N, C-alpha and C positions, 0 to 999 in steps of 0.2 A: 547626867545623861551619859549612858554607856555607848560604846562604839557602834553596836547594832542599831541603837536608836538614832545615832547620828547619820547612819547610812540612809535613813528615810529622807534626810535633808541634803543628800549629795548634790554638789554643784554640777549641773549638766547644761550643755548648750550655752545660751547667752549668760547664764548665771556663773559659768566657769570664768568669765571675765571679771567677776566681782573682786577677787583678791588683787588683781592688777589695779583696779579702780581704787581699792582701799589703800594700796601703797601710794598711789599718786596723791590721793586726798591727804594722807598723813604727812607726806614729805613736802609737797608744794603748799598745801593748806596751812600747815603749821608755820611755815616760813612767811607766808602772806600775813597771817594773823599776828605773829610777833612783830612784823614790820609795822603794821598798823598801831601796835602798842608802843612803838618807838624803841624797841630793843635793838641794840647794835649787833651787827653780824647775825641777824635773825635766822638766816638759813643754815647757820652752823649749829644752832641750838639743838635741833633734832636731825641727827645724821641720817642720810638716806639708807645706810646699812643697818640702822636701828629701825627706821620707819617701815622697812620691808618685812621685819620679823612677824608682826601681827598678820600681815597678808599671807605669809608662808604658812603660819599656823592654821588659818582658815582654809587655805587651799589643800593642805595635807589632811586635816581632820574631816573635811567634807568632800574629799575626792571620791571617785567612783569605784576605787578598789579597796582592798583591805588596808589597814593603817601601814603595815610593813611594805605593801606593794606601792602605796602612794609615796612613801619615803624613797623607795627604789627609783620611781619615776623622777622624783626631785634630784636624786643623785646622778641620774642619767643626764639631766640638763646641766648639772654642775660640771660634769666632766666632758661636755660636748666639745668637739675639736676647736671650734672658733672661740669658745670661752677660754679654754686653756691657752690657746695661742695669744689672746689678748693679755692674759695674766702674765705670761712669760715676757711679753713686750713691756708690760708695766715694770717688771723687776729690772730688766735691762735698761729701760729708760731712766728709772730712778737712780740706778747705780752710775750710769753714764753722766747724768746731770750732776750728781754730788761730786764725782771725781773731777769733772770739768771745773766746778766751783772751787774744789779743794786745791787744785794746782794753779788757780788764777786764770784759767782759760776764759771764763766769762768776762772778767775785767779786760783782758788783753784783746778779745774779739770786739767788745764794745768800743774800746779805744780805737781799734783799727777801723771799724765800720763808721764811726763818727767823723773820721777824716776823709772818707772816700764816698760816702753816700750823701747826696745833697739833703739837707735837713727837711726841705719841703717835700721830698720824695720818700721819706722814711716808711710811712705806712703803705703806700702803693708798692714800694720796693719789696717790703716783707711779704705782701700778698703775692706778688709775682714770683718771688723765690719759692714760696710755699707751693704755688701752683706747679712750677717747673719740677721741683723735687718730688712732689707727690705723684705727678704723672710718670716720672721716671721710676719711682719706687713701687708704685701701685698700692700704697698703704697710707692712709691718713694718720694712723697712730704713729708710725715710724717717722713721718714728716714732723708731726708735732713734737715728738720726743727730741728730734735733732735740732729743730729750729726755735722752739719756744724759749729755752733758757737764754739764748743770745738775744732774741727779740725783746724779751721782758727786760733784760739788762739795758738794752738801748732805750727802751721806753722810759725807764727810771732816770737814765742819764739826761734825756731830753725833756723830761717833765711831761711825757705823754701818759695818759691813763693806762695802767697795765691791762685793764679789762678791754680797752679799745685795741691794744696791741694783740692781745690774745684772740680777739675777734678776727683780726687780720690774718693771724696764723691759721686759725681754724678754717677761715674762708678759703685760703690757698690750699690747705690740706684736703678739703672736701671737693675742690675743683678736680684734683687728680684722682681722688677716690672714685669720683663719678666717671671720669673720662678715660683714665688709664686703661690700656689694653691688657695689662697684667694684674689689675686689681681683682680681688676675690669677688667683688660685686659684679664686675663685668663678666668674669668667667662664669659665675653662677647664672647670671641673666641670659648669656648666650647659649649656655648648655640647656637651660629649661625652655627657652624660646629659640629653637635651633636656627641660628643665623651666623654669618661670619663676623669676626671681630671688626673687620674693615667696614662692613655695612652699618653695624651698630655705631661705630665711631663717627661715621659721616653724619648720621641723623643726630647723634648726641652733640656733636660739635656745632652744627647749625643752630641748635637751640641754645647752646651754652655761650656762644661768642658774644651775643648782646649783653647778657648779665655780666660777663667778664669785663667788658669795657666800662659799663656803668659802675661796677664795683671799684674800678680804678679811680673813677671820678669821685665816688663817695669818700674813699679813703684820702684822696688828695685834698678834699675840702673839710676833712674831719679835724684838722689842727695838727701841728707838728711840734709844739712846745718850744722850749729854749734849752740850749745846752747848759750843763751845769758842772763846770769844773773838770772837763775831760780833755782839755788842751794838752798838747805835748809838753812834757817837762822832764825834770830829772827823775821823777818817780813813775814815768810812763812804763807800763808793763811790757815785757818782751813779747814780740809777736810769735815766738816759738810756742808759747802756751796756747795760742789760738789755732795751732796746726791741727789738733784733733778734730776741731769743728769743721775745718775745710776738708780734712780727710774724709769725714763722714759724709759731707755734701757731695764730694767727688764719687764716692762709692754709691751713694743714692742715685746720682745722675747716670751712673753706669747701669742702673737697674739691678743692683745687687740685692740679694735676699735681706730683708730687714733684720733678721737675727745676726747675719754676718756683719751687716753695717754697724749695729749697736755693739756687738761683741768686739769687733775690731777697733771701733772707736774707743771703747772702754780700755782695751789693752794698750793702745797707742797713748792714750791720755795718762795712764799709769806709768808707762815707761818714761815719757817726757817729764812727768812730775818728779819721779825718783832721780832722773839724770840731771835736771836743770833747776829744780826748785830747792833752795838751800835747806829748808826745814821739812821737806816732804820725803817720807820714807815709805818702805813697803808696808809698815804697820799703818801709816796714814792712809795708804791706798786701800788696805783691807777694811779699815774703819769707815772710809767714805762709801765703799760698796755696801756695807751693812746698813749705813745710814740711808743710802738710796733705796734699799729694799724696804726698810721700815717706813719711809716717807710715802710709799705706795700702798700701805696696808689697807687703808679705807677703800680706795677704788678697786683694789684687787678683791677684797671680800664682797663688795657690792656687786661686782661683775659675776662672781660665782653664784651669789644668791639670786640675781636677776635671771641667770641662765636656768636655775632650778625652777623658779616661778614660771618662766615662759614655757618650760617643758610641761609643767602641770596644766597650764592653760591649754596647751596644744592637745595633751592627752585627754583632757576632759571635754573637748569638743567646742570650746569657746570660740577659737579662731575659725574653725571649720564652719560653725554656725554663721559667723560673720560673712565669710566669703560666699556661702550658699545663698544667704539672704540678698547679697548684692547681685548675684547672678539672676535671681528671681526678679529683682527690680529692673535689671536691664531688659530681660525678656518682656516685661510689661510695658516699658516706656520707650525702648529703642526701636523706633520705626524710621525708615528712610525718609528724608535724607540726613536726619540728625543722629541716626543710629550709631555711627562710628564714633561720634563725639561723646555720646553717653557711655559707650563701651570703654573708650579710652579714659574717660573720667572715672569709671568704676575700677578699672585696672589701677589707676593712680591712687584712688581712695583706699583700695584693699591693701596695697603694699605700704601706704602711709600709716594706716592703722596698725598693721603688723609691726612696723618699726616702732611706733609709740608703745606697743605692748612688749616688745622684746629688747628695745634699745640696741639693736644690732642689725645694721642694714643688710648684711649678707644673709643672716638668719631670716630676716623679714622677706627677702626675695624668695628664699627657699620655701618658707611657710606658705606664702601666697602663690607659689609657682603653679600648682595644679589648677587653681582657679584662673589665674591670669593667662596661662597657656590656653585653656579651654575657651575663655572669652575671646582671646585674640584669634583663635581658629574659627570660632563660630561666627564672629562678626567681621571677619576678613580684614583684620588689622595686620599689616606686615609685621613679621616677627622681629625684624630689626627695630621697628618703631616701638613695639611693646618692650623689648629689651632696654631701649633707651629710656622709656618712660619709667620703668620700675627702678632703674638705677638712679635716675634723676630724683624721683620723689623719696626714695629711701634715703638718699644722701642729704636731701633738703631737711628732712625731719631729724636725721642723725646729727646734723650740725646745729640744730636749735633746741634739742631736748636737754634740759638741765641735768639729766641723769645719764646721758650718753657717755660712752667711754672717752670720746674725743674731747667733749666739753669738760668732763671731770679731770682728765689729764692736764689740759691747758690751765684749768683753774688751779689745780694743785701746784703746777710749776710757777704760775703767776702770783700765787698767794691771794687770790680773790675768789669770791663766791661765784659758782657757775651761773647763778641768776644775773649777776652783774655783767657777764660776758654776752649773754643771749642777745641783747639789743644791737650788738656790734657785729654780728655774723652776717654782714651785708650780702655777701655773695649767695648764701643759701636762700635768703628771702627773694632776691632778684631772680635767682634760678627758678624758684618755684613759680613766681609770677610769669617769667618767660615761658615756662612749660605750659601753664594754663592758657596763655595767649596762643601758643603753638597748637594746642588742642582745639581751641576755638576757631583758629584760622586754618587748621589742617596744614600747618607748616612743620617741616619743609614739604614741598610738593613731591610726589613720587618722581 
C-alpha cells in the first residue's frame, strides 16, 4: 500500500483516538496477560516506551497530512514546553537522587527520621510532608523527586511495602499540584476560566479538605512495619550527609523554582560529599550525575513519545470530536434543575479523558479549555468552580495513571512497577469521590 492509498484511510475525528487506544491496549493489556500467565514482573516485560511505537506508526502513517507533515506534527508535540520541562526535571531528579545515595545521604536521613518520627505515624507523616512541600513548590514532580528517595529508604528500614510508601508520596504531591496557587495546573485553569486564584483556592479547598482527612486515616491504618537495624550505634551515619535533603525541603517550602531547588540540592550534595565523605571525590560526583541521567532514560523517552502522540491526536481532531460530542449531549439532557450538575459532570469528564489521552494534567486542561470554558459560560457555572473541577479531575487521573510522569518517577525511584503503586494512591481516589459528591450536592454553596 503506497502513501496515496493510505490517505484514503486517514484517521479523522473519533478514529484519531485509535492510536492512543492501541498504546493503552499493548501496554496495559500485555502486563495483565503476562500476570495471568504467572510471569514475574509482568509489566516490565513490555516497556511502555516500546508499546507506544506501533501506536505512533499508525498515527503518523494514517494522519491527515503528508507523511513529512505528520512527522512534523509529531515533533511539535515532542518539543512542547511542558514535555521538555518534565524531561529536564527527570534529569535533575535522577542526578540528585544518585548523588544523595552516593554520599550516604539516604542512609543518614533515614537514620535521622527513624529516631524522630513516631513509627505509627510514618505513612501519614510522609503524606503530610508531601502535601506541604508540593503546595509550596507548585509541582508534583519536584516534590516526588525530593521526597521519594528518603521515603522509600524509610519504608525499607521499617519493613513497609515500597509501593505503599510511593503511594503516600504521590498522594501528597498531587494534593499540592491540585491546590497550590503557583502550580501550572492552577495557572492554566484560572487563565482559561477567568477567575482569581483566591476564589479558585476557596472552592478547591472546601472540596479537598474531607479527602485530606480521610487519607490520613487510610495511611494511619495501612500498617507501619517494624524497624530493622537502624538504632543508633558506632556505625550510625553522620547527619551532615542528610543536610542536602533538608536544604531542598527548605527551598521547596520557600516556593523556589523547582529547577533551582534540584540544581542547588545537587550542588550542595556534591560539595558535602567531596568535603566530608572519605572516599567520595569529584570523579565520584560526576559519575553519580551520569548514572542519575541514565536511570531516567526510560521515562524521559516515554514522555517525549507521549507528547508527540498526543499532538497527533489533537491535530487529527480526535480530542475535538470528543469535546464537541459531550457538548451536544449536555444540550440534549441538561434541563433545569439538574442542568448544572450534568454540565459540571461533562466538564469533569472532558478534562479526565484528555488527561487519560495525554498523561499531562496541564496539557489536558489546555486541550479541554475551549469546551470547558464554553460549557461553564453557557450553563452558568461560576468560573472559579469550573477551574477547581478541571484541576481536581485532571490531578485525580494524573495520580492514578500507570503511565503518568508522577507514577513513573515514583516507581523508578522505589524500584517497583507503576501498577503496584496505583492501589495505594488513596488521596486521588478519595478526592475524585469527594468531587463527585460535591457535584451531586452542589457543594460548596455559593
